[in-house]
Every structure is written in structure tokens, then in C-alpha cells.
C-alpha positions in Angstrom: -4.2 -19.7 18.9 -1.3 -17.8 17.4 -0.6 -14.2 18.2 0.5 -11.6 15.7 3.9 -11.2 17.3 4.5 -14.8 16.5 5.0 -13.7 12.8 7.5 -11.0 13.6 10.3 -12.9 12.1 8.4 -13.9 9.0 6.6 -10.7 7.9 7.7 -7.1 7.0 5.5 -4.2 6.2 6.5 -2.6 2.9 5.1 0.7 1.9 5.4 1.3 -1.9 6.1 4.9 -2.8 8.4 7.2 -4.7 9.6 10.8 -4.0 6.8 12.3 -6.2 4.4 11.3 -3.4 6.5 12.5 -0.4 3.6 14.7 0.8 1.7 11.5 1.6 4.4 10.0 3.8 3.7 12.0 7.0 -0.1 11.4 6.9 0.5 7.7 6.2 2.8 7.5 9.2 0.5 9.5 11.4 -2.5 7.2 10.8 -0.4 4.1 10.9 1.0 5.0 14.4 -2.4 6.1 15.6 -4.3 3.0 14.6 -1.5 0.4 14.8 0.9 1.7 17.4 2.1 -1.8 18.5 2.7 -3.2 15.0 5.2 -6.0 15.7 6.7 -6.0 12.2 9.7 -4.0 10.7 8.1 -1.3 8.6 9.9 -0.1 5.4 9.1 2.9 3.1 10.3 2.8 -0.5 11.8 6.1 -1.4 14.1 7.3 -4.2 16.6 9.9 -2.9 14.8 12.1 -0.3 16.1 11.6 3.3 13.7 10.3 5.9 14.0 10.4 9.7 11.8 8.0 11.7 12.1 5.7 14.7 9.6 3.1 13.4 9.6 3.4 9.6 12.8 2.5 7.8 13.5 4.1 4.4 14.5 1.8 1.5 16.3 4.2 -0.9 16.2 2.7 -4.4 17.8 5.6 -6.2 16.4 7.2 -9.4 12.7 6.3 -10.0 12.6 3.6 -12.6 9.0 2.7 -12.3 6.9 0.8 -9.8 8.1 -2.7 -10.7 11.8 -1.9 -10.9 11.6 0.0 -7.6 9.9 -2.9 -6.0 12.5 -5.4 -7.3 15.2 -3.4 -5.8 13.4 -3.1 -2.4 12.5 -6.8 -2.2 16.1 -7.8 -2.7 16.8 -6.1 0.7 13.9 -7.6 2.6 14.9 -10.6 4.6 11.5 -11.9 5.7 9.7 -14.5 3.4 6.5 -12.5 3.5 5.6 -8.8 3.1 2.5 -6.9 4.0 2.1 -4.6 1.1 0.8 -1.0 1.5 1.0 2.1 -0.7 1.7 5.5 0.7 -1.9 6.8 0.2 -3.5 3.8 2.0 -4.3 5.6 5.3 -5.6 3.5 8.2 -9.0 4.6 9.3 -9.5 2.4 12.4 -7.7 0.0 14.7 -6.2 -3.2 13.2 -7.9 -6.4 14.4 -4.7 -8.1 15.4 -6.4 -11.4 16.6 -8.1 -11.8 13.2 -5.0 -10.8 11.3 -2.9 -13.4 13.1 -5.5 -16.0 12.2 -5.4 -15.0 8.6 -1.6 -14.9 8.5 -1.5 -18.4 9.9 -4.0 -19.7 7.4 -2.2 -18.0 4.4 1.2 -19.5 5.4 -0.3 -23.0 6.1 -2.0 -22.9 2.7 1.2 -21.8 0.9 -0.6 -18.7 -0.4 1.2 -16.5 -2.9 -1.0 -13.7 -1.8 -3.8 -12.9 0.6 -5.6 -9.7 -0.2 -7.3 -7.7 2.6 -9.7 -6.0 0.2 -13.1 -7.2 -1.0 -12.7 -8.7 -4.5 -16.5 -8.4 -5.1 -15.9 -4.7 -5.5 -14.2 -5.7 -8.8 -16.0 -9.0 -9.5 -19.5 -9.1 -7.9 -19.9 -12.8 -8.6 -17.0 -13.6 -6.2 -18.9 -12.3 -3.2 -21.9 -14.3 -4.1 -19.9 -17.5 -4.5 -19.0 -17.9 -0.8 -20.4 -17.2 2.6 -16.9 -17.1 4.1 -15.0 -13.9 4.9 -12.3 -14.9 2.3 -11.8 -17.5 -0.4 -9.4 -18.8 -2.9 -9.5 -16.7 -6.1 -10.3 -18.5 -9.4 -7.5 -19.0 -11.9 -9.3 -16.8 -14.4 -9.9 -13.9 -12.0 -8.7 -10.5 -13.3 -8.1 -9.4 -9.7 -5.4 -11.8 -8.7 -2.7 -9.0 -8.7 -4.6 -6.1 -7.2 -2.2 -3.8 -5.4 -4.4 -3.3 -2.3 -3.2 -4.2 1.2 -2.0 -7.7 0.7 0.1 -10.3 2.4 2.5 -11.5 -0.3 5.0 -14.3 -0.4 8.1 -12.2 -1.2 9.5 -14.6 -3.8 6.1 -15.0 -5.5 5.7 -11.3 -5.8 9.2 -10.9 -7.2 8.5 -13.6 -9.8 5.6 -11.6 -11.2 7.4 -8.3 -11.6 8.3 -7.0 -15.1 11.0 -4.3 -15.1 9.7 -0.9 -16.0 6.1 -1.9 -15.5 3.9 0.6 -13.5 1.4 -0.3 -10.9 -1.6 0.0 -13.2 0.0 -2.4 -15.7 0.7 -4.9 -12.9 -2.9 -4.8 -11.9 -4.1 -5.1 -15.5 -1.7 -7.6 -16.8 -0.2 -9.4 -13.8 -3.0 -11.8 -13.2 -2.1 -13.6 -16.5 1.3 -14.4 -14.9 -0.1 -16.1 -11.8 -1.1 -19.5 -13.2 -0.7 -22.2 -10.6 -0.3 -19.8 -7.6 -2.7 -20.0 -4.7 -4.1 -16.5 -4.2 -6.8 -15.6 -1.6 -9.0 -12.5 -1.2 -11.5 -11.2 1.2 -15.1 -11.6 0.0 -16.7 -9.0 2.3 -15.3 -5.6 3.0 -17.1 -5.3 6.3 -15.0 -8.2 7.6 -11.5 -7.1 6.8 -9.1 -6.8 9.8 -7.2 -3.8 8.3 -9.6 -0.8 7.8 -8.1 1.7 5.5 -8.8 4.4 2.9 -8.2 3.0 -0.5 -6.4 5.7 -2.5 -6.2 9.0 -0.8 -4.7 10.3 -4.0 -6.5 9.8 -7.3 -5.3 11.1 -10.7 -2.5 12.9 -8.8 -5.0 14.9 -6.6 -6.2 14.5 -3.0 -9.6 12.9 -2.6 -12.3 14.6 -0.5 -12.3 11.5 1.7 -8.5 11.9 2.5 -8.8 15.6 3.2 -11.9 15.0 5.4 -10.0 12.3 7.3 -7.0 14.6 7.9 -9.3 17.4 9.1 -11.2 15.1 11.4 -7.9 14.2 13.1 -6.6 17.8 13.0 -3.6 16.7 10.8 -2.1 19.2 8.4 -0.7 17.9 5.1 2.6 19.5 4.4 4.1 20.5 2.1 0.7 21.4 0.5 1.8 21.3 -3.1 -1.0 18.8 -4.3 -4.5 20.1 -5.0 -7.8 18.5 -4.2 -9.6 16.3 -6.7 -12.2 18.3 -8.7 -14.9 17.7 -11.3 -14.0 18.3 -15.0 -11.1 17.0 -17.0 -9.9 20.6 -17.7 -9.9 21.5 -14.0 -8.1 18.3 -13.1 -5.5 18.9 -15.8 -4.8 22.4 -14.6 -4.6 21.3 -11.0 -2.1 18.6 -11.9 0.0 21.1 -13.9 0.1 23.6 -11.0 0.9 20.7 -8.7 3.9 19.6 -10.7 5.4 23.1 -10.5 4.7 23.3 -6.8 6.2 19.8 -6.4 9.5 20.9 -8.0 9.8 23.8 -5.6 8.9 21.7 -2.6 11.3 19.0 -3.7 14.1 21.5 -4.0 13.4 22.9 -0.6 13.3 19.4 0.9 16.4 18.0 -0.8 18.8 18.2 2.1 16.4 18.2 5.0 15.2 14.9 6.4 11.4 14.4 6.4 10.5 13.7 10.0 7.7 11.0 9.9 7.4 10.9 13.7 6.3 14.5 14.2 
């Protein structure tokens, strides 16, 4: 049976982000270190221009923000491993990673020449997928609309690069990208209770912190700083106002942070 460290030369962790979400970098790093302290893979954080200091997370500075796909294209050109384990900055780990199961899944995905292997239950999007198999994961149908979900996923680096459209944002990739995957073998978990990487899906929604993210941070006595982003609230008007205030606070926080490295290990 293969161990996870056997894939250390084949897989890199890539955390998709941009400077507008720099308040999520420290909590992401905190929960990643807490629940996966012996991760054997090089770990990269996509940033624009803000400086980062960390012993375990390497910044990939891509310059001015040109959108999710363009940023990712620039980052992938600097990744040497043939596979990446994709995260986003607001996917906070909530429990220990099952390394034995993850190694088994990696081995299967690579042996099957998978373009992607998603560690998130597809039946959340397509209920019929979960009913179609009694296995913990399965090959996704060619007509599935969830083939390019940007959840935690093992991607073949070149396959992901081939699907990117310059200027496209993450939402467009999820909505339109599946149409570009004809002929690619793409797998997904069928049961959320079986995934080896437990994580909070989207700590930030509509530009605001979710109650689940704030509760998770409180439970682990972790303070989010700088605190320029408000909590998600009911009502379109309230959310619109909270985002407007957050944008002003972000500009001030960004100005204050410009020349001071963000310490992700503290």
C-alpha cells in the first residue's frame, strides 16, 4: 500500500487567492497547520503583490489581479509537479486529513489517468449521482454540469491549464467549464461523509464571513485580522451596505499592509 509521502514529487498544494482576500490567508494557514501538520507536499498561495512570510506556504506572486483564470494560468506555469491539489483561501480544514485514504485515492486517480478527482460530494449538486453508485467515489458522466467544480480537487496540472479561458472568473469556470471537458476522465466523491479532507466549503460568501467560519474561528480561539470584512447577514440591502463598508475598510487595511509581510506562521 502506498503512503502519501510517495507522491511528494508528483503533487503540489495550490491555494487559489488574490490580495482582496488577504484576511483569509492567516486563518487558512492556521487550520491547515492544525489539521495537516505533516503535509508532505510543497504548498503554494497565489497572491498578487502583497508580501507573505511563511516557513511552509510559498507565495506565488502573479502581479496585478487579472481574474481567476489568468492568475491561475500564471501560477501553473511555475508549478513543476504534474498534479496539484487545489484549495481556495476560504476552504478551512475542520478536522484531520485521512492520509491513508488520501494516498489510496491519489494512487487510483493517477493510475486511471484522471484529469481531476474532486473531494466533494457531487450529489450536493446532482442528487442522482449519489443514487447511482454505492462506492465512495465514481467517474462523472460526460453530461454532468459539475465536472469543473472548484472544490478541493486533485487536478492534472496540464488538464486544468487546458480548460482555462483568460479573464474568466471562478464562477464562470464552474458554470461553463464542464462543456470543455469532453473526453477527460473526471472523478468525484459520491458521499460527503466519506471524504478524506474535511473542510468548510466557503468561509466567505458574497464577500462576507459566514456564521460557520466565524464560529469555527471562535471555537479555536483564532482572531481574524485585519477585521475589515463583515459577517454575512440577512437582507440584500444589509449585505450591500456591509460589502460597501468592507471595501472602504479593505483599502485602508491594504494600504497599511503594503510594505509589511503577512506572517502566516503566527
